[in-house]
Every structure is written in C-alpha cells, then in structure tokens.
C-alpha positions, 0 to 999 in steps of 0.5 A: 208509133214505130220503133226507131231502128238505132235507138239504144237500150240495155239488152235484157238477157233471159234465163232458159230453161236450158239453164234450168236443166243445167242445176242438177249435178253430176253425182260422184265422188271427188274428181281425179285428173286422169285415171287414178295414179297407178292405174292403166285402163284394160284393154275393154275400157272406153278411153278418150284424148282431146279438148283442153276445154272439155278436160275437167267436165269429162274428167268429172263424169270418168270418175262418177260413171266409173263409180256405180254401183254395179261397177260397169264392166267397160270403165270410162278414162278420160286423159289430160291434154300434152301432160304424158308420153304413156300407153294409153291402154294396156296392150297398146304403146307410149303416145305423146296426149293430144293437146286440143280436139284437132290433135285428139280427132287425128289420134282417134283417125289414126289408131287404126283398131278404132271402132270397137274392137279388139286392139283398140287404143283410143276410144273417142276425141273430146271437141269443142268444134264442130266437124270440118270437111277441109280436115281430112281426119273428120271423115267418118266420124260421128260427133256426139253433142252433150253440152253448149258454151260460147266464146266471148273475149276476155281482158284485165281490168285495171286503174285508169280503165283501158278496156271497154266492157263490150265490142261488136263482132265487127271491132273483133273482126277489125281488131283481129285483122289489124284494122282497129288498133286504137281503143279509144277509136273502139270506144270514145270514152276511153283513153286512147291506147295500143290494142294489143290481141292475143290468140292461144297457139294451136287450140280449138279455142282459137279455131272457133273463136277465128271461124265466128269472126269470119261469119258474123258471129257462126261457129259453124259458118261456111266461111273459113277461119279469120286469118289474124292481122300481123299486129296479132300476137301468137306466142307458141306457149300461151294456153287457151282460157288462161290468163295466167299463161298470157300473161307469163307469155306477154310480148316484151313492152306490151302492157297487160291492160291493153291486152285482149283474148279469146276465152271459152266463157264456160271455162271461165265461169268453172274457173270462177266457182272453184271446184276441180277447175283449176283457176287461170284466169289471172284476173282477167273478166269476160266481156260482152259481145254485141251488148250481150253478156258473156255470164249471168250476172255480168261481170263485165257491169261489176256484178259480183259471182257467183256466176253462170253461163249465159245460155244466149251468149253471142258466139255459142258453140256446142261440145262433143265427144267423137267416135269412129262410124263403122267402116262396114256402113259409115253410118252415122246411126251405127255408133255401138252400143258400148259408146251409146251406153255412155254417150247416147241419149240415153247414155250416162252423160245425157241423163247425168245433166252437169251441175252449174259450177262446172261452166258448160249449160247441158243440152236437152234430151228433148225439144226443139234445137240441138239436143244431148246425143245429137249425131253429127258428121260432115254434110249433116253439121249442127243447126246455127239457130234454135228454131226448126223448119215448120215451126209458127211462134207468136209473141213477136215484135216486127219492125222495118226499115229503109234506105233513105234518099236524099232527094227527099229530104230538104232540110239544112246542109250538114257536113259528114265526116267518116271513113270513104271506104269501110276500112277504118272507124271513125273517120275524119274524112270529108263526104260531103254536105247533105240534107240535115233530116237525111243524115238523120235517117241514115243514122237512123235506119242504118243507109241512105242513096245520094242524089246530088254531087259528084258522089250520086248513085254512092250510098253513104252508111252508118253503123254505131262501131264504125261511123259513116262511111261511103259504100256502092251499096246499101251494106249490112252487117256482112257487108253485103247488099240489103235485099228488098223484101228478103233481109231481115234483121235479128240477134244471133240468140233470137234467129240465126244468121241464114234463118228463113222465116215468113209472117204468118200474123203481124199482130197489133199496132203499138197503141192497140189499134190494127196494123195497116191491112195493105202493109201486112199484105206485102210483109206477109208475101215475101219470105225473108232471111236473116241476113242482118243484126240490130245495133246492140240493145235494139234488138231483144228476144222475139224482135225481127226487122224487116227491110223494105227498100228504098224510100219513095216518097216525102215523109216516108215514115208515114207510108203504109209500109212503116209499121210495127207491131207486136203479138206478130207470129212467124213461120221458119221454113228453113 
C-alpha cells in the first residue's frame, strides 16, 4: 500500500508546546501608549522606536517592567511610531518617530552615541524583520529574538462569496506578480471577479511578505523581495495590519470584496482579542496558505474565537529588539549588561512570556530552534527550520515520488489542455494527446516525460494550483529541476526549505510488514535536501516525500523503490 502524493485531505495542525508557554501572562498595570503623559525619559533610561507590529507588545512590556518593586534604576520606554516630534530623552533633540523596522533601525544607526554610553538617545529598535545584508544600517547590530509571528493574507467575507479560504504560496506570488488576476482561476468554485491586491506602504509587514513570496515561503530566504506587478495597489496612506486603513484608501472602482492584503497573523489575533490592541480589522479575516490556518481555531473555515496564533503558520517570522554592537570588538556576545537585563535570555522579556491575547507567541528559553534571547547579526541569520543538525528523530512517514515516462504507458488516448509555459494558470491550450494512465500518473506524481511526437523530450507538469503545463524540466514548487535521490518534499512547518537530512531507518510498511530491504538501502545511501512542497493537505506533521527519478519499467509502482514507511527515523545534517 502506498500513499498517493497528490491525494487531498484536510491538514491537521498541532498546537505545540510553544502555545502552552505563551499562555503565561505578562503581569503589570493597564498598558499605556508611549511614556505616560508629561513624562520625558531620563538620560539613563532605555528607549526604543520602530516597528508598528510590535508596538503594543513593547508598550505592555515597558509598563510592566517599570512597575516592578523595587523600581528599576533604568526604566524602559517604547515610543509609538510616527505620532510625535519630541525628544526621546532628556537632553536629546526633537525627532519625528520612525514608522517601521527600517526607519527604527536607521534611527538607532544614526545615533552617534548609541552603545550604552552617556548621550544615547535611541537604545534599541523594534523589528519584525530579519537582519538584511542589503541594508547598511543593519551592520554592527545585534537582533535579539523574543517572539514568533506568521505572515498571512486577509480579505473581507462578503455574500455572495468572492474570495477563497485558502491560497498557495505560488498563487500569492502570481497574484502579486499580476499573473493570476481572476478569483475564478484561483478557485474554480468562485465566480469570475478581478483580484485586487493591496500592499501597505513602507512597512516591515510588506517587506517580510514579499521576501517570503520570493523564497517559497521563507521570509529569511536568499532571494530579494518580490517586485510587485503593476496591478498591485500601493497607496501611500495604507497602513499595515489595518482593514480600516485599506477601506479608507480603497482605489476608486475597486470593490472591497475583491481585495486582499498581507496581514500579521499575530496582530490580527491581538486585535480580535481586545485588550490594549486597537481593533483595526474592519471585518477582514486571516486566511489559509497552503491549507495551513493562520489562527486557531480557523476563522477562515468559519470557526468562532477566541483565537490564538497558529504556531505552525505557513510564513513564519521572528520578532526582535535590535541594539548596537560594542564598537570595541563588534561582538554579538558583547551586548551590555543593562540591555541584557531587559532583552537577554535571563532578562525581563524572556522570563515573562506573553499571554495569548497578545497575539504573538513568546519563544522558549531552551530546547532546539529559535529561543528567546538568541542573538543574530549579518552572517548569522535565524534558521528557517526548527530542526538542528545532527538530530535524529523517529515517528516519520516516508513516501516516494517519481517522474512518469510516456513510453511505459499504453492506455486510451486523452487530450490535455493547459499552459504551454508556466506563465498562466489552468490554461486552455492544446498540450497534446497522451495515454490516459500516463496523464493520471502525471497528476499523481507531478511530472512526466513525453516520448512521442514533436514534444518528445519535454515534460508535462501538473500542480493543483496551476493545472497542466509544458516545461523543459520536471519542476519543483520553485520551478527548479527535481534531482533524483537529492530532492525531498515536506511541509514548511515540518522541515524548512534547504534542510538536509539522511534516512536512518525506513520503518515498517503500512500493513506492518518489513519494507523492501534493497529499496530502503538506496534511500538510506542518499543525502536529501528539502526543495519541494506537498500539495496542501497531503503532507502534515513528520511526513517527507523522496524524489527517486524517472520510472524505468512498466508497472513501476510495483518496483522495490516505490515504498512507504511508517515509524521511520531521519537525521538532520544541515
């Protein structure tokens, strides 16, 4: 028995221990925005500016920190973005407050005195993006992680329904490249209607979202941010994580029911829970990406709250507070003791996890994967996967997939329509006529090599969000060639793209019998790299799919290599 690679089912999302840790509340009096009225921070206080995304969270932390008994000798303050032109501290000149991570880090960078010395006006910057080598202001900075968020997309439910509950990363990429422009083509169950994509102007939500779309969902991937197409609406006044702002700035002729926008899932959850987070949703709901909900329970499926952030969100990102490195040695480890008291592993933030109504999930202080207080800089960017090198874990399901070969199939002829190139979705061009069992194998496995006619040597590819298309290669989800005994597929929440691993044990066959020894030996001899993704609903926790190349015989699915194993063990090697 083998699990078909393209079979559809509902993704089961597990709530991890991270969500349990986040249930501990930050204690303290009611939160206040900015320093209290009439208060100008003292010269020695710790003052921050920057990201809108983490504004409310850091306001809460600063209020609770300053209310400790005994009172800290250096109080903590976090100025709201873009509201003032005031001195950040006594003795400092008036400044207009930064509005996002970029301008916050730039203000920290431009403060000539900023490294825990007298005359410092900006001690830290709030950031909801990773260190970026293309930004000069990120040099000689320490990004200190404290919480987890996930990016997603949001739309307003209307009647009749115009937008789907789920889009894939590929579909979102094509929407923001203006390749996919009709909701019916995104989901044939929907009526035809123009897709009207919006982006907030100059925010870290925008930057992170576009970076993730350019890197198959990895917001810290190597490719630069996606350049939006000409159809993307980018009004200068549209604020991040705000359906209210989008409604006010809706382009003339657009319909709110056709609109989508990126949204911080953590910010949406916080807005839905009330408290000190202002509810800016305006009816917008966060939706699924690749079948993975942004919130638990799943509002996209109509579930009622209270909601929490899904720790397995499809476009994860870390949240940081950024300080300058010690200019004497420029060492990430050399964060001053006074800053570590607030931001370090044993500091106030890491020892006072966020409550669920804050939206974001506090990082744990121990274990594998990103931890609260971990320090990053250029050249030491956060990992895209919680797995760590050298770790062997059990309980995996392993399956295999392959490229079909037309010459081994002899069923009745079937015409195939689709796209002559991967530049459209669900096209209607005539792509040729092939054996029915070959066409089905392409749909099951994802690709097949054509061996007859004028298209011999090219590949018929299929994806649930694109349909059929012709290509010069058997393609993975990023459009790169599948490599036999190298390429593996996994959900991003299970193993991040680029993770390398080996098979330590193939486990048992699905019926409880031993797996084929020769087939398992071939799989164990290889080193695999996650470069592909499951059709949403097919993957799930601890499921990996191994690409074994082209079929080499009739009835290839009866060969020793075409196996499934439960209870397998894998070793992550990088």
